[in-house]
SESE-225850 format. One record per residue: residue in one letter; z, y, x of N, C-alpha, C in turn. Coordinates in steps of 0.001 Angstrom, whole numbers, padded with zeros to 6 digits, always signed. Atoms other than C-alpha are relative to their C-alpha. Example, Ala and Ser with C-alpha at 12.3 -4.5 7.8 and 13.67 -1.06 7.14 Angstrom:
<recs>
a+000000-001190+000890+007800-004500+012300+000000+001200+000900;s-000060-001190-000820+007140-001060+013670+000730+001090-000770;
</recs>
This chain:
<recs>
x-000345-001209+001026+000169+000008-000403-000070+001347+001224;x-000059-001074-000702-000883+003489+001530+001155+000702-000275;x-000979-000868-000028+001851+005751+002626-000213+000869-001423;x+000094-000932+001423+002868+007720-000749+000370+001360+000762;x-000490-001288-000756+002979+011477+000419+001103+000584-000778;x-001112-000789+000944+005694+012016-002364+001528-000775+000119;x-001385+001053-000073+008299+009564-000872+001081+000896+000585;x-000917-000640-000249+011635+010656-000260+000178+000156+001622;x-000043+000020-001101+012876+011386+003047+001214-000714+000536;x-000773+000712-000143+015572+009365+002739-000186-001466+000854;x+000485+001214-000530+015783+006241+005185+000341-001299-001076;x+000097+001342+001113+015748+002603+004005+001502-000181-000293;x-001583+000389+000162+019513+002032+004875+000334+000881-001026;x-000867-000688+001205+020390+005338+002740-000382-000300-001229;x+000611+000776+001512+018244+004229-000121+000649-000966-000442;x-000636+001163+000329+019860+000921-000066+001520+000372-000296;x-001318-000560+000208+023126+002648+000132+000549+000242-001648;x-000083-000575+001314+022528+004377-002905-000234-000990-001290;x-000032+001305+000758+021393+001423-004527+000863-000908-000374;x-001348+001059-000062+024251-000409-004168+001292+000704-000640;x-001054-000979+000684+026406+002410-005175-000161-000008-002156;x+000736+000062+001535+024262+002276-008770+000531-001362-000526;x-000780+001340+000422+025227-001506-008902+000944-000083-000288;x-001822-000075+000000+028910-001029-008343+000145+000311-001189;x-000240-000714+001358+028872+001350-011357-000383-000705-001451;x+000241+000490+001254+027121-001106-013581+000327-001367-000151;x-000055+001699-000102+027803-004831-012489+001370-000174+000357;x-001557+000541-000337+031319-006735-011898+000055-000241+001694;x-000156-000093-001592+032815-006477-008529-000371-001347+000518;x+000897+001203-000475+031361-010273-008012-001298+000309+000297;x+001377-000174+000199+028011-009252-008874-000248+001109+001049;x-000016-000951-001067+028304-006279-006601+000038-000421+001071;x-000128+000443-001172+029422-007877-003593-000884-001223+000344;x+001171+000900+000344+026561-010441-004498-001251+000905+000940;x+001007-000874-000162+024199-007634-004265+000009+000543+001754;x+000187-000588-001377+025473-006232-001113-000084-001014+001083;x+000165+001201-000783+025388-009607+000907-001635-000390-000003;x+001206+000173-000002+021751-009847-000548-000765+001197+001033;x+000866-001513-000480+020492-006016+000544+000468-000262+001666;x-000273+000212-001425+022445-006733+004123-000936-000911+000585;x+000938+000823-000978+020010-009946+005020-001036+000433-000284;x+001215-000626-000007+017396-007783+003544-000300+001136+001021;x+000035-000854-001533+017915-005076+006077-000258-000428+000905;x+000123+000707-001249+018435-007447+008792-001452-000706+000020;x+001408+000761+000010+015114-009317+007685-000964+001342+000530;x+001119-000974-000525+013357-005739+008329-000056+000323+001287;x-000138-000032-001245+015069-005286+011590-000679-000854+000796;x+000906+001222-000639+013852-008507+012524-001175-000058+000242;x+001522+000055-000064+010475-007889+011903-000725+001355+000580;x-000026-001031-000636+010518-004832+013633-000002+001555-000432;x-000111-000973+000890+011078-002115+011011+001232+000324-000206;x-001430-000690+000001+014675-000311+011623+000094+000863-001107;x-000312-000973+001129+015746+000547+008360+001093+001175+000283;x-001017-001373+000041+018338+003128+009862-000920+001238+000619;x+000939-001317-000413+015503+005269+011316-001302+000374-000779;x+001035-000172+000891+012606+004506+009139+000117+000649-001122;x-000383-000928+001470+012249+006653+005955-000876-001307-000961;x+000701+000423+000622+010822+005001+002711-001560-000214-000070;x+001153+000230+000079+007393+005461+003192-000600-000873+000915;x+000467+000805-000676+007352+002907+005686+000123-001606-000412;x-000390+000897+000657+008810+000302+003522-001297-000648-001067;x+001356+000546+000501+005772-002064+002274+000502-001029-001112;x-000361+001101+001010+005793-004606-000758+000125-001153+000563;x+000123+001583-000408+004835-007591+001165+001325-000180+000863;x-001288+000583-000712+008272-007343+003009+000555-000779-000707;x-000442+000971+000872+009507-009127+000144-000415-001548+000536;x+000641+001402-000099+007278-012103+001433+000827-000130+001476;x-000659+000299-001360+008957-011881+004916+001368-000078-000231;x-001172+000252+000646+012234-011902+003099+000206-001430-000218;x-000186+001717+000705+011672-015243+001040-000149-000519+001169;x+000090+001218-001006+010364-016872+004145+001249-000159+000963;x-001140-000072-000721+013594-015769+006180+001109-000599-000781;x-001069+000777+001107+015941-017227+003082-000127-001339+000260;x+000398+001721+000139+014460-020804+003660+001373-000654+000500;x-000984+000844-000631+017665-021544+005748+001291+000081-001276;x-001169-000296+001124+020061-020624+002672-000130-001075-001312;x+000074+000819+001507+020874-022734-000494-001050+000548-001008;x+001026-000503+000798+017847-022343-003114+000654+001149-001129;x-000732-000777+000828+020409-020680-005376+000256+001248+000389;x+000114-001076-000734+021410-018190-002790-001291+000849+000081;x+001388-000665-000384+017656-017440-001866-000021+000715-001730;x+000237-000622+001087+017297-016584-005708+000591+001284-000327;x-001010-001129+000187+020297-014312-005771-000525+001386+000543;x-000035-001264-001030+019323-012310-002729-001488+000486-000101;x+001043-000574+000369+015704-011985-003819+000084+001052-001280;x-000245-000839+001720+017025-010691-007438+000594+001437+000650;x-000284-001013-000399+018893-008104-005485-001124+000893+000848;x+001164-000670-000426+015789-007073-003489-000879+000673-000659;x+000693-000665+000751+013726-006881-006095+000624+001015-000892;x-000920-001071+000586+016335-004640-008046-000144+001187+000913;x+000354-001123-001162+015913-002455-004652-001527+000768-000499;x+001127-000689+000459+012516-001938-005559-000263+000491-001297;x+000071-000495+001355+012784-001443-008921+000940+001718-000047;x-000583-001133-000017+015489+001176-008237-000872+001118+000752;x+001211-000851-000579+012823+002979-005875-000993+000585-001049;x+000954-000325+001010+010619+002973-008728+000281+000967-001145;x-000606-001007+001090+012847+004395-011426+000423+001343+000614;x-000190-001578-000723+014060+007037-009035-000885+000877+000260;x+001210-000852-000580+010753+008156-008085-000013+000355+001489;x-000501-000300-001476+011800+007565-004480-001178-000437+000675;x+001134+000384-001025+008668+005461-003613-000961-000840-001086;x+000874+000583+000336+005724+004246-005162-000095-001512-000027;x-000029+001688-000141+005949+000468-005915-000709-000618-001000;x+000859+000812+000777+003627-002216-007625+001067-001132-000144;x-001128+001047+000384+006636-004251-009155-000708-001401-000350;x+000446+001342+000238+004328-006723-010636-000429-000639+001269;x+000436+000637-001209+002960-007587-007268+001181-000741+000830;x-001253-000004-000635+006622-007446-005885+000278-001695-000695;x-000130+001288+000396+007110-010564-008483-000659-000962-000047;x+000618+001261-000327+004152-012284-007926+000000-000531+001453;x-000087+000572-001505+004878-012655-004173+001205-000548-000026;x-000926+000512-000172+008365-013658-005052-000435-001551-000750;x+000360+000972+000841+006899-016344-007736-000660-001133+000938;x+000756+000946-000803+004739-017761-005074+000504-000524+001326;x-000519+000545-001211+007068-018113-002230+001434-000461-000252;x-001498+000066+000417+010543-018581-003956-000150-001230-000380;x-000098+001399+000417+012046-022169-004151+000493+000024-001400;x-000771-000039+001480+013307-023167-007566+001139-000673+000025;x-001265+000980+000004+017062-024399-007618-000231-000931-000549;x+000137+001171+000346+017331-027829-008356+001108+000352-001520;x-001294+000354+001227+019289-029093-011937+000812-000646+000223;x-000775+001035-000330+022194-030311-011655+000628-000333-001066;x-000345+000658+001284+023227-032741-014296+001406+000511+000023;x-001441-000331+000243+026599-031896-016063+000721-001053+000392;x-001057+001029-000644+029556-033588-014252+001173+000070-000790;x-001706-000020+000671+032524-034614-016270+000296-001611-000044;x-000547+001719+000077+034652-037983-016225+000267-000154-001366;x+000040+000134+001601+033953-038999-019725+001523-001302-000234;x-001091+000945+000263+036398-041969-019362+001379+000384-000101;x-001248-000742-000174+039291-039690-018372+000111+000796-001328;x-000254-000964+001129+038713-037421-021424+000180-001320-001333;x-000300+000989+000913+038576-040798-023445+001692-000373+000230;x-001476+000487-000281+042050-041677-022038+001025+001061-000665;x-001005-000887+000544+043484-038253-023105+000041+000213-001395;x-000031+000011+001276+042010-038294-026525+000768-001012-000489;x-001035+001353+000803+043589-041883-027092+001210+000606-000207;x-001404+000041-000225+046746-040667-025892+000491+001147-000926;x-000615-001149+000945+047140-037314-028241-000236-000418-001094;x+000363+000306+001091+045884-039186-031003+001123-001324-000416;x-000805+001265+000290+048664-041851-030817+001256+000803-000770;x-000827-000767+001008+051315-041396-033490+001409+000101+000567;x-001246-000382-000546+054438-039929-032083+001338+000727-000696;x-001109-000409+000801+057965-039279-033277+000307+001512+000478;x-000833-001422-000593+059440-035363-033065+001462+000239-000440;x-001349-000209+000094+062831-036394-033950+000708+000360+001434;x-000598-000616-000984+064987-034227-031768-000812+001084+000746;x+000548-000741-000891+062448-032152-030409-000210+001452-001031;x+000093-001699+000568+062775-028266-031143-001088+000679-000612;x+001249-000474+000903+060444-026470-033618-001024+000688+001012;x+000924-000707-000507+058726-024348-030864-000653-001214+000861;x+000231+000943-000673+058284-027646-028629-000969-000745-001156;x+000694+000900+000873+057081-029530-031619-001292+000876-000439;x+001040-000999+000263+054569-026577-032485-000973-000049+001259;x+001137-000300-001101+053114-026441-029027-000599-001391+000014;x+000653+001432-000069+052506-030269-029205-001166-000058-001011;x+000930+000226+001094+050986-030120-032607-001539+001103+000429;x+001264-000787-000533+048784-027225-031343-000867-000414+000877;x+000579+000763-000894+047751-028584-028234-000937-001082-000457;x+000877+001241+000397+046595-031814-029874-001036+000336-000675;x+001287-000315+000771+044614-029893-032509-000960+000870+000939;x+000844-001069-000936+043155-027383-029853-000945-001327+000893;x+000880+000850-000659+041739-030364-027652-000687-000927-000918;x+000814+000747+000773+040667-032390-030556-001302+000920-000530;x+000923-001256+000147+038817-029016-031547-001060-000063+001165;x+000981-000067-001363+037091-028926-027883-000815-001160-000254;x+000392+001781-000268+036347-032726-028075-001054-000035-001429;x+001142+000398+001004+034523-032978-031627-000655+001143-000533;x+001157-000825+000489+032951-029366-032167-000907+000534+000826;x+000773-000355-001291+031554-028461-028686+000003+001466+000133;x-000405-001392-000075+033216-025087-029172+000322+000603+001534;x-000572-000135-001489+033406-023101-025664+001408+000676-000434;x-001347-000635-000202+037045-021989-024879+000159+001292-000892;x-000831-001220+000504+037038-018622-025919-000952+000247-001614;x+000155+000355+001311+035313-019550-029430+001122-000549-000545;x-001232+000509+000594+038049-021779-029972+001174+000865-000054;x-001144-001193-000108+040724-019141-028870-000196+000802-000968;x+000431-001132+000915+039088-016648-031300+000002-000421-001458;x+000163+000590+001197+038861-018663-034134+001392+000330-001347;x-000822-000484+000605+040804-017228-037301+000478-001220-001316;x-000364+000887+001066+042645-019417-040089-001310+000309-001084;x+001100-000104+001381+039874-018032-042782-001504-000198+000513;x+001446+000150-000895+036938-018747-040097-000408-001664-000778;x+000556+001224+000107+037303-022511-041368-000024-000470-001615;x+000208+000382+001260+036291-023651-044636+000191-001462-000501;x-000944+001623-000461+038423-026812-045322-000847-001045-001205;x+000949+000817+000984+035963-027914-048505-000936-000474+000619;x+001547+000492-000715+032998-028307-046131+000234-000499+001465;x-000153+000378-001448+034497-028897-042830-000779+000909+000736;x+000773-001054-000976+032594-025951-041303+000564+001525+000218;x-000412-001341+000156+033407-022680-039946-001236+000850+000578;x+000969-001069-000479+031121-019593-039254+000540+001011+001181;x-000523-000621-001274+031534-018135-035764-001013+000972+000571;x+000993-000903-001015+029952-015401-033660+000011-000702+001341;x+000007+000608-001299+028765-017260-030781-000457+000587+001316;x+000639-000566-001101+027003-016861-027565-001261+000905-000271;x+001196-001060+000381+024649-013844-027759+000129+000457-001078;x-000364-000847+001351+026235-012310-030586-000438-000787-001130;x+000918+000700+001116+024593-014823-032802+000944-000846-001048;x-000848+000492+000890+026116-016273-035930-000323-001430-000037;x-000040+001540-000268+026590-020153-035705+000697-000877-001251;x-000995+000850+001026+028004-022896-038298+000453-001263+001028;x-000836+000975-000752+030368-025342-036596+000373-000878-000798;x-000617+001273+000956+031287-028618-038038+001578-000591+000727;x-001119+000765-000420+034752-030360-037731+000321-001163-000428;x-000288+001337+000629+035532-033844-037715+001208-000258-001113;x-001154+000148+000854+037930-035472-039966+001168+000112+000522;x-001155+000260-000443+040416-036238-037382+000617+001302+000687;x-000148-001133-000479+040140-032705-035980+000720+000963-001307;x-000666-000659+000949+040789-031428-039324+001693-000267-000491;x-001416+000503+000284+043754-033616-039881+001320+000561+000891;x-000950-000460-001194+045408-032392-036581+000204+001606-000555;x+000112-001595+000341+044729-028726-037672+001144+000058-000940;x-000744-000096+001224+046289-029215-040969+001657-000540+000257;x-001500+000209-000494+049333-030827-039312+000714+001167+000669;x-000139-001277-000586+049599-028112-037060+000454+001317-000900;x+000000-001263+001019+049125-025478-039784+001475-000288-001013;x-001452+000298+001096+051991-027202-041988+001038+000263+000822;x-001414-000220-000790+054564-027072-039076+000118+001379+000212;x+000079-001747-000268+053560-023198-039003+000168+000592-001126;x+000187-000801+001136+053580-022567-042520+001083+001187+000097;x-001168-001006+000025+057132-020808-042419-000104+001450+000842;x+000301-000808-000847+056008-018699-039652-000812+000966-000480;x+001001-000771+000402+053076-017646-040967+000322+000809-001173;x-000531-000635+001112+054259-016871-044342+001066+001144+000198;x-001551-000862-000248+057489-014624-042934-001038+001284+000625;x+000778-001337-000684+054701-012067-041123-000553+000779-001132;x+000199-001030+001027+053582-010420-044505-001641+000222+000315;x+001576-000014-000310+049647-010974-043037-000625-000930-001039;x+000851+001315+000645+046874-012622-045119-000028-001023+000728;x+000040+000941-000909+046793-016013-043841-001195-000300+000734;x+001266+000214-000854+043033-015966-043322-000341+001115+001303;x+000054-000565-001011+043442-013360-040795+000806-000237+001142;x-000727+000390-001242+045756-015148-038646-000598-000984+000874;x+000704+000937-000945+044804-016917-035573+000205-001367-000010;x-000012+001422+000021+043980-020535-035734+000951-000256+000873;x-000753+000713-001067+045683-021594-032533+001029+001511+000418;x-000823-001364-000135+048644-018777-032152+001124-000862+001412;x-000755+000239-001325+050951-018664-028958+001579-000384-000680;x-001493+000329+000385+054679-020008-029134+000658-000338+001129;x-000400-000500-001264+056254-018671-026430+000994+001161-000166;x-000934-000979+000111+059184-016175-025805-000751+001399-000036;x+000707-001011+000002+056513-013508-025019-000344+000541-001554;x+000672-000296+001235+055078-013679-028484+000903+000388-001104;x-001278-000157+000801+058557-013482-030327-000319-000446-001734;x+000203+000420+001146+058155-013607-034119-001489+000079-000384;x+001616-000233+000735+054460-012363-034432-000674-001341+000430;x+001140+001341+000002+051580-014788-034604-001210+000812+000488;x+001080-000799-000907+049399-013716-031678-000889-001295+000467;x+000959+000984-000422+046139-015722-030686+000252-000382+001574;x+000020+000783-001325+046136-017902-027772-001304+000679+000843;x+001277-000546-000853+044057-016417-024713-000981-001227+000541;x+000742+001140-000882+041480-018460-022593+000746-000650+001068;x-001006+000315-001158+044016-018624-019891+000940-001008-000569;x-000697+001279+000699+046265-020662-022534-000717-001123-000342;x+000790+000986+000265+043301-022684-023536-000138-001044+001152;x+000400+000875-001046+042610-023702-019901+001401-000648+000247;x-000940+000828-000518+046226-024462-019341+000416-000975-000775;x+000051+001015+000987+046379-026580-022488-000510-001198+000627;x+000569+001352-000507+043673-028675-020981+000671-000514+001383;x-000658+000626-001147+045654-028684-017504+000865-000721-000225;x-001281+000451+000344+048833-029763-018924-000191-001670-000597;x+000427+001490+000499+047227-032649-020857-000425-000732+001083;x+000182+000654-000920+045547-033761-017944+000893-000317+001167;x-001422-000105-000912+048758-033386-015593+000790-001269-000650;x-000830+001002+000706+050674-035436-018205-000395-001296-000334;x+000410+001023+000228+048483-037964-018920-000826-000938+001028;x+000853+000695-001005+046145-038609-015848+000688+000077+001446;x-000682-000011-001478+048548-037355-012950-000347+001253+000632;x+000537-001070-000845+048386-034288-010804-000951+000051+000866;x+000979+000178-000929+046024-035535-008644-001416+000351-000958;x+000899+000036+001126+043635-035341-011831-000288+001548-000506;x-000089-001232+000423+044225-031532-012393-001221+000614+000499;x+001183-000636-000359+040818-029511-012103-001162-000761-000023;x+001153+000763+000177+038659-032369-012729-000637+000045-001072;x+000277-000189+001037+038658-031576-016039+000212+001392-000878;x-000132-001468+000272+038069-028264-017752-000507+000171-001301;x+000462-000210+001420+037797-026874-021561-001566-000260+000078;x+001422+000233+000049+033774-027031-020592-000028-001561-000059;x-000063+001446-000247+034204-030627-019665-000035-000738-001480;x+000330+000221+001075+034753-031176-023424-001076+000449-000664;x+001458-000543+000620+031771-029217-024357-001107-001164+000254;x+000960+001066-000732+029703-031709-021898-000082-001402-000785;x-000357+001168+000837+031483-034596-023767-000516-000262-001063;x+000576+000007+001111+030597-033572-026922-001610-000452-000147;x+001283-000016+000034+026954-032862-026297-000523-001496+000397;x+000129+001065-000544+026825-036231-024627-000105-001109-000807;x-000191+000839+001184+028228-038196-027527-000709+000198-001199;x+000788-000227+001305+025948-036771-030037-001432-000713+000646;x+001254+000738-000320+022978-037719-028030+000014-001452+000091;x+000096+001814-000343+023946-041513-027105-000049-000555-001350;x+000267+000506+001519+024780-041832-030944-001064+000207-000614;x+001104-000480+001223+021699-040241-032543-001078-000314+000996;x+001164+000055-000721+019262-040528-029579-001323+001249-000465;x+000613-001060+000846+018178-037017-031312-000016+001184+000506;x-000370-001404-000776+017562-034339-028920-000088+001171-000514;x-000035-001322+000789+016891-031798-031485+001277+000250-000755;x-001536-000274+000441+020113-032502-033192+001065+000229+000913;x-000884-000550-000941+021917-032350-030313+000094+001398+000594;x+000282-001516-000474+020389-029053-029304+000809+000913-001110;x-000580-000776+001530+021455-027689-033085+001253-000147+000184;x-001406-000038+000315+024908-028991-032919+000875+000762+001278;x-000575-000748-001403+025414-027634-029239-000375+001464-000198;x+000218-001178+000132+024047-024479-030275-000613+000620+001254;x+000588-000153-001474+021675-024555-027009-001240+000936-000795;x+001479-000662+000666+018752-021874-027812-001221-000485+000946;x+001080+000461-000572+016591-023720-025353+000127-001449+000279;x-000126+001555+000243+016178-027424-025830-000221-000503+001740;x+000109+000579-001153+015486-027895-021789+001498+000102+000474;x-001589+000450-000232+019503-027089-021659+000535-001398-000427;x-000670+001532+000365+020284-030115-023687-000829-001171+000485;x+000657+001034-000348+017824-032373-022045+000686-000320+001248;x-000857+000332-001453+019991-032075-018815+001027-000902-000416;x-001344+000925+000121+022621-034304-020661-000970-001379-000500;x+000745+001187+000454+019857-036721-021793-000421-001204+001264;x+000346+000706-001120+020349-038927-018720+000834-001340-000202;x-000902+001073+000194+021607-042399-018515+001322-000189+000559;x-001481+000255-000770+025118-043463-017629+000055-000920+000874;x+000028+000919-001248+025914-045408-014401+000175-001516-000775;x-000245+001561+000647+026837-048460-016698-001389-000482-000510;x+001178+000447+000446+023518-048233-018337-001027-000359+001186;x+001151+000387-001124+021600-048000-015079+000350-001313+000760;x-000115+001151-000420+023554-050695-013601-000183-001226-000674;x+000755+001168+000533+022784-053089-016235-001554+000034-000100;x+001415+000092-000139+019190-051975-016293-000329-000526+001382;x+000582+000585-001419+019164-052606-012723+000046-001882+000327;x-000336+001354+000159+020857-056040-013034-001009-001077-000622;x+000882+000774+001039+018895-057188-015755-001254-000043+000456;x+001451+000037-000384+015649-056142-014039-000067-000579+001079;x+000030+000523-001403+016230-057151-010300+000679-001369+000103;x-000956+001207-000308+018871-059883-010357-000790-001181-000686;x+000464+001248+000729+017274-061808-013111-001217-000336+000543;x+001587+000375-000501+013769-061413-011487+000434-000861+001135;x-000128+000958-001310+015273-062834-008264+000330-001311-000249;x-000104+001278+000507+016670-065745-010128-001118-000593-000392;x+000969+000844+000484+013789-066755-011447-001155-000361+001126;x+000682+000721-001004+011853-066725-008255+000055-000656+000963;
</recs>
């Protein structure tokens, strides 16, 4: 691209600093740090190719520098490569938007598509057998004789919460944000505002509804004393000293702690961290797929906008692979 006579007199380094300041104002601290790392790598790439960003102004910056940058990132993980290229692309967009440099953004994006690697898609990992064990344990009938009221409420709430994650596929923040009035007990459904601010219908299993009714029945005296409409109260409430007599919703941190405590008490301390609230969502989608063999059904129930996301779950389990291998290979070997 020919030099633009209207280019700013800013050096490339100065323009990059101004760009990162704008990123810091609009993005999260973690994103800003990633962009800083990406731009540091970009400026180093320019210096390595003989273009000193500290002394050269923007007129020396050419679009094909993104090609050099992409080639220099091959030693990084594909995901890191994409993040750093996004940061560099954003820099060119910033220059164009601020009228600091004439930039052919379409060409920038084309060069990146031609040279950037695509990060591999990882299959969702979760210990299904361990989740089975947790569900079996929490659904086992237990006596509450001698158990204090608050402790009983926590036990019933945690059981209902875990079964909700397991049988609805709700994300943890969606489950924590449920109100009593969101659930229609006649249909076993709830209308929620899901990811992307989109309305979705979520279905609750009979065992999940039963656990919720047990919990809410034990909570009835507290809910009724608050003076608020029951429908407006949180479905899952705090039962700690900090909440006092008020009915306050649990936070996502509490939701994660409920999962961690169940893992710790049932599977042991060493298993903490191997199962998260989102593991229950993976578990839900996989169960739907394996029982129905219907990818579209699983997509709708998981509320995935893109069916390609659901397809990540459509893989064979290790047991199925083992059986298929031995059926195909061992039996063939025996016959030969």
